[in-house]
RODREN-605854 format. One record per residue (C-alpha): residue in three letters; x negated, y, z negated. Coordinates in nm, 2 decimals, padded with zeros to 4 digits. Layout:
REC     r        x        y        z
REC   ala        X        Y        Z
...
//
This chain:
REC     r        x        y        z
REC   met   -13.49    08.88   -01.99
REC   ala   -13.41    09.24   -02.10
REC   glu   -13.64    09.51   -01.97
REC   thr   -13.84    09.68   -02.24
REC   thr   -13.80    10.06   -02.26
REC   phe   -14.13    10.26   -02.24
REC   pro   -14.20    10.43   -02.58
REC   asp   -14.06    10.78   -02.61
REC   ile   -14.27    11.07   -02.73
REC   glu   -14.14    11.04   -03.09
REC   thr   -14.26    10.68   -03.10
REC   leu   -14.59    10.77   -02.94
REC   thr   -14.64    11.06   -03.19
REC   lys   -14.58    10.83   -03.49
REC   leu   -14.82    10.57   -03.34
REC   leu   -15.10    10.82   -03.28
REC   glu   -15.04    11.00   -03.61
REC   asn   -15.05    10.68   -03.81
REC   ala   -15.36    10.55   -03.62
REC   leu   -15.57    10.87   -03.68
REC   leu   -15.46    10.90   -04.05
REC   lys   -15.54    10.54   -04.12
REC   val   -15.88    10.54   -03.95
REC   met   -15.99    10.86   -04.12
REC   gln   -15.88    10.73   -04.46
REC   thr   -16.01    10.38   -04.44
REC   thr   -16.33    10.45   -04.25
REC   ala   -16.45    10.80   -04.34
REC   his   -16.27    10.81   -04.67
REC   met   -16.12    11.15   -04.58
REC   gly   -15.76    11.27   -04.57
REC   ala   -15.63    11.40   -04.24
REC   lys   -15.31    11.60   -04.20
REC   tyr   -15.09    11.60   -03.89
REC   leu   -14.98    11.95   -03.81
REC   lys   -14.80    11.97   -03.47
REC   arg   -14.74    11.82   -03.13
REC   his   -14.76    12.03   -02.80
REC   thr   -14.62    11.94   -02.46
REC   ala   -14.82    11.98   -02.15
REC   glu   -14.64    12.30   -02.08
REC   asp   -14.75    12.44   -02.41
REC   thr   -15.11    12.32   -02.36
REC   thr   -15.39    12.49   -02.18
REC   asn   -15.67    12.28   -02.04
REC   ala   -15.86    12.36   -02.36
REC   pro   -15.60    12.29   -02.64
REC   phe   -15.86    12.26   -02.91
REC   tyr   -15.95    12.63   -02.89
REC   lys   -15.58    12.72   -02.93
REC   ala   -15.60    12.52   -03.26
REC   gly   -15.88    12.73   -03.39
REC   ser   -16.18    12.52   -03.30
REC   arg   -16.52    12.69   -03.23
REC   asp   -16.80    12.58   -03.01
REC   pro   -17.00    12.36   -02.99
REC   leu   -16.76    12.07   -02.98
REC   ile   -16.80    11.70   -02.97
REC   val   -16.54    11.49   -02.79
REC   gly   -16.48    11.12   -02.81
REC   ser   -16.26    10.95   -02.54
REC   val   -16.13    10.60   -02.50
REC   gly   -15.89    10.48   -02.23
REC   phe   -15.64    10.20   -02.23
REC   thr   -15.52    10.01   -01.93
REC   gly   -15.25    09.75   -01.86
REC   gln   -14.88    09.79   -01.87
REC   ala   -14.95    10.13   -02.03
REC   asn   -15.24    10.34   -01.89
REC   gly   -15.39    10.64   -02.04
REC   met   -15.67    10.82   -02.23
REC   val   -15.71    10.98   -02.57
REC   tyr   -15.96    11.25   -02.63
REC   leu   -16.05    11.35   -02.99
REC   tyr   -16.20    11.70   -03.01
REC   met   -16.38    11.83   -03.31
REC   glu   -16.64    12.09   -03.40
REC   thr   -16.99    11.95   -03.44
REC   asp   -16.99    12.05   -03.81
REC   leu   -16.67    11.84   -03.87
REC   ala   -16.82    11.55   -03.68
REC   ala   -17.12    11.56   -03.91
REC   gln   -16.90    11.57   -04.22
REC   ile   -16.71    11.27   -04.09
REC   ala   -17.03    11.09   -04.02
REC   ala   -17.16    11.17   -04.37
REC   gly   -16.84    11.01   -04.51
REC   ile   -16.93    10.69   -04.33
REC   thr   -17.31    10.68   -04.35
REC   gly   -17.38    10.82   -04.69
REC   met   -17.61    11.08   -04.54
REC   thr   -17.55    11.45   -04.59
REC   pro   -17.40    11.67   -04.31
REC   ala   -17.73    11.87   -04.31
REC   glu   -17.93    11.56   -04.24
REC   leu   -17.69    11.46   -03.97
REC   leu   -17.71    11.79   -03.79
REC   thr   -18.09    11.76   -03.73
REC   pro   -18.19    11.66   -03.37
REC   asp   -18.33    11.33   -03.49
REC   asn   -17.98    11.22   -03.60
REC   asn   -17.77    11.34   -03.31
REC   asp   -17.72    10.98   -03.20
REC   ile   -17.57    10.89   -03.54
REC   val   -17.31    11.16   -03.51
REC   lys   -17.24    11.06   -03.15
REC   asp   -17.20    10.69   -03.25
REC   val   -16.96    10.78   -03.54
REC   val   -16.74    10.99   -03.31
REC   gly   -16.73    10.71   -03.06
REC   glu   -16.64    10.46   -03.32
REC   ile   -16.37    10.68   -03.48
REC   thr   -16.22    10.74   -03.14
REC   asn   -16.24    10.37   -03.05
REC   met   -16.07    10.26   -03.38
REC   thr   -15.80    10.53   -03.35
REC   val   -15.72    10.44   -02.99
REC   gly   -15.74    10.07   -03.07
REC   thr   -15.49    10.11   -03.35
REC   phe   -15.27    10.32   -03.12
REC   lys   -15.30    10.06   -02.84
REC   asn   -15.20    09.78   -03.08
REC   gly   -14.88    09.97   -03.16
REC   ile   -14.80    10.00   -02.79
REC   cys   -14.87    09.63   -02.74
REC   asp   -14.64    09.55   -03.04
REC   leu   -14.36    09.74   -02.84
REC   gly   -14.41    09.50   -02.55
REC   phe   -14.66    09.69   -02.33
REC   gln   -14.99    09.49   -02.32
REC   cys   -15.30    09.68   -02.26
REC   lys   -15.67    09.68   -02.33
REC   val   -15.91    09.96   -02.44
REC   thr   -16.21    10.09   -02.25
REC   leu   -16.55    10.16   -02.40
REC   pro   -16.58    10.50   -02.58
REC   thr   -16.75    10.80   -02.42
REC   val   -16.88    11.09   -02.62
REC   leu   -16.95    11.44   -02.48
REC   arg   -17.10    11.75   -02.65
REC   gly   -17.07    12.10   -02.52
REC   ser   -16.91    12.44   -02.51
REC   gln   -16.61    12.57   -02.31
REC   leu   -16.49    12.21   -02.25
REC   gln   -16.17    12.16   -02.05
REC   val   -15.98    11.85   -01.94
REC   glu   -15.75    11.87   -01.64
REC   thr   -15.41    11.70   -01.65
REC   val   -15.41    11.36   -01.49
REC   ala   -15.17    11.33   -01.19
REC   gly   -14.87    11.12   -01.28
REC   ala   -14.95    11.10   -01.65
REC   gln   -14.75    11.26   -01.93
REC   arg   -14.97    11.48   -02.16
REC   trp   -14.93    11.58   -02.52
REC   thr   -15.17    11.73   -02.76
REC   phe   -15.16    11.68   -03.14
REC   asp   -15.31    11.91   -03.39
REC   phe   -15.46    11.76   -03.71
REC   glu   -15.66    11.91   -03.99
REC   val   -15.95    11.73   -04.16
REC   met   -16.15    11.90   -04.44
REC   gly   -15.98    12.23   -04.35
REC   arg   -16.10    12.22   -03.98
REC   pro   -15.90    12.13   -03.67
REC   leu   -15.92    11.80   -03.50
REC   val   -15.72    11.77   -03.17
REC   ala   -15.60    11.45   -03.01
REC   asp   -15.52    11.49   -02.64
REC   leu   -15.31    11.20   -02.50
REC   phe   -15.25    11.12   -02.14
REC   ile   -15.02    10.82   -02.08
REC   gln   -14.82    10.66   -01.80
REC   gln   -14.64    10.33   -01.76
REC   asp   -14.78    10.09   -01.50
REC   asn   -14.49    10.02   -01.27
REC   gly   -14.68    09.75   -01.08
REC   ser   -14.74    09.96   -00.78
//
């Protein structure tokens, strides 16, 4: 049996780009535009600020584990998260930015992240690397940073949704069975 080659960055970029664009279009009924990919060397521990994001931020993360292991973080401004949630729930962004509705925005960001990473993971599985996703986690805050994971490759991807930045931060490594 021939050994399957782990996906290169061009393939991973296409998988993540297609996943995010599809989820934004079909779920939130919004267009998203892929802008640029950055290597770990080009990326600080806070790539979303470099893309023009402003605090406060909301960050969704979902991992995947199996023959490919990793994590994807989706960073966006709270206002953008409320606009995405409005596209899904039918509420207005102003309604969603009230303290009573914080959980709705959090749930939407978790679900958008889960669906994006699930679609990305399915593409990796189709290439012969079986893996499963973890449960989503959502954080809110200011001055957020994520350190590079030892042994993992890291790339960040700049997108634009409704004129505002959305940054996907990908950490990935192949499980070599060790």
